[in-house]
C-alpha positions in Angstrom: 0.1 0.1 -0.3 1.3 3.6 -0.9 -0.2 6.7 -0.2 0.1 9.5 -2.7 -0.3 13.2 -1.8 -0.8 14.5 -5.4 -3.9 14.7 -7.8 -1.8 13.6 -10.8 -3.0 10.5 -12.5 -5.9 9.9 -10.3 -9.0 7.8 -11.5 -11.9 9.9 -10.7 -14.2 7.7 -11.5 -12.8 5.3 -9.0 -12.8 8.1 -6.3 -16.6 8.8 -7.2 -17.1 4.8 -6.8 -15.5 4.6 -3.5 -17.1 7.9 -1.9 -20.4 6.9 -3.3 -20.2 3.1 -1.7 -18.9 4.7 1.6 -22.4 6.9 1.4 -20.1 10.2 1.3 -20.8 11.5 -1.9 -23.0 11.2 -5.0 -20.8 13.6 -7.2 -19.6 12.4 -10.4 -15.7 11.9 -11.3 -15.4 15.4 -12.9 -17.0 17.2 -10.1 -14.4 15.6 -7.4 -11.5 16.2 -9.6 -12.4 20.0 -9.2 -13.2 19.2 -5.5 -10.1 17.7 -4.6 -7.9 19.6 -6.7 -9.1 22.7 -5.2 -8.3 21.6 -1.7 -5.2 22.4 0.4 -4.3 18.4 0.7 -5.2 15.2 -0.6 -4.3 11.7 0.3 -5.1 8.7 -2.0 -4.2 5.3 -0.8 -3.1 2.6 -3.7 -2.7 -1.0 -3.9 -0.2 -1.1 -6.7 -1.7 0.7 -9.9 -5.5 0.3 -7.8 -6.8 3.6 -6.2 -8.4 2.1 -2.9 -8.6 5.3 -0.6 -8.8 8.6 -0.4 -9.1 11.7 1.7 -8.8 15.7 1.5 -8.3 18.6 3.7 -9.3 22.3 3.6 -7.1 24.8 5.1 -5.2 28.2 5.3 -2.2 26.1 5.7 -1.6 28.1 9.1 -4.1 28.1 11.6 -7.3 26.3 10.5 -8.3 23.0 8.6 -11.0 20.6 7.9 -10.9 17.0 6.9 -13.4 15.7 4.3 -14.2 12.7 2.1 -12.2 9.7 3.8 -13.1 6.6 2.6 -11.5 3.3 2.0 -12.9 0.5 -1.0 -14.8 -1.9 1.1 -12.8 -4.9 -0.1 -9.9 -3.1 2.0 -11.5 -1.8 5.4 -10.0 -3.0 8.2 -6.5 -2.8 7.3 -5.9 0.6 8.8 -5.7 2.4 5.3 -8.1 4.7 6.5 -5.7 5.5 9.5 -2.6 5.9 7.0 -5.0 8.4 4.8 -5.9 10.7 8.0 -2.2 10.4 9.2 -0.9 11.8 6.0 -3.8 14.6 6.0 -3.2 15.6 9.5 0.8 15.9 8.8 0.2 18.2 5.6 -1.7 20.6 8.1 0.7 20.0 11.0 -0.1 22.8 13.8 -3.5 23.8 12.6 -6.5 23.3 14.4 -8.4 20.6 12.4 -12.3 20.0 12.3 -13.7 17.0 11.3 -16.8 16.0 9.6 -17.6 12.4 10.1 -20.2 9.6 10.0 -21.8 9.0 13.4 -20.5 5.2 12.9 -16.8 6.2 13.0 -16.7 8.9 15.8 -14.5 6.3 17.7 -11.9 6.0 15.4 -11.1 9.7 15.2 -11.3 9.9 19.0 -8.3 7.6 18.6 -6.2 10.7 16.9 -7.5 12.8 19.7 -10.4 14.6 18.3 -13.2 15.7 20.5 -16.8 16.3 20.0 -18.0 19.9 20.2 -21.0 21.3 21.8 -21.2 24.2 19.1 -20.5 23.1 16.1 -23.1 23.9 13.6 -23.6 23.4 10.0 -25.9 25.0 7.1 -26.3 22.4 4.6 -26.9 23.2 0.6 -28.8 20.1 0.1 -32.4 19.1 -0.7 -35.0 18.1 2.0 -34.7 14.6 1.1 -30.8 14.5 1.8 -31.1 16.8 4.8 -33.8 14.0 6.1 -31.4 11.1 5.4 -28.8 12.8 7.3 -31.3 13.3 10.3 -32.0 9.3 10.0 -28.4 8.6 10.0 -27.7 10.4 13.0 -25.5 13.0 11.3 -27.7 16.0 13.2 -29.1 16.7 16.4 -33.1 16.9 16.0 -34.2 20.6 15.0 -34.5 22.7 18.3 -32.3 20.6 20.2 -30.4 22.3 22.8 -27.9 20.8 25.4 -29.2 21.1 29.0 -28.7 24.1 30.6 -26.2 23.8 33.5 -24.5 26.2 35.9 -21.0 25.8 33.8 -22.7 27.1 30.5 -24.3 30.1 32.2 -21.3 30.9 34.1 -19.0 30.7 31.4 -21.2 32.1 28.2 -22.4 35.6 29.4 -24.9 37.1 27.0 -25.4 34.2 25.1 -28.7 33.2 26.5 -27.7 30.0 28.0 
């Protein structure tokens, strides 16, 4: 297995297939080519000439970064390839605060890297109602209007926020 950090000679239809199978994207190869080429950093896992995993990171290169599209071909899962992709991306944004958006089923994997859940993370999706409903059903989103329980810590440490 080899990790490459360039978008040269990537089979973008294969990327589309891997991301689709993982439930992470329905974009076609041409769209994903643009998405990955516009990213700050990329990581592609190969078994010989066969692309078997991918991931990308957005960043200013100094302070902030966000990881997206981590996926491994189903036939290769369980072999630490996702870990290798993530490690490559983290190395590319070393020193940055890294935000991560992941499937609820993979939260524990990222906790092993030191990622922590946040109470204040929010998202505004540019997707249709059907996709949003699917995301709610899969556990990506808290129910609309959900609030974490008020407690003394929140009231004490967030003055003027209405907590």
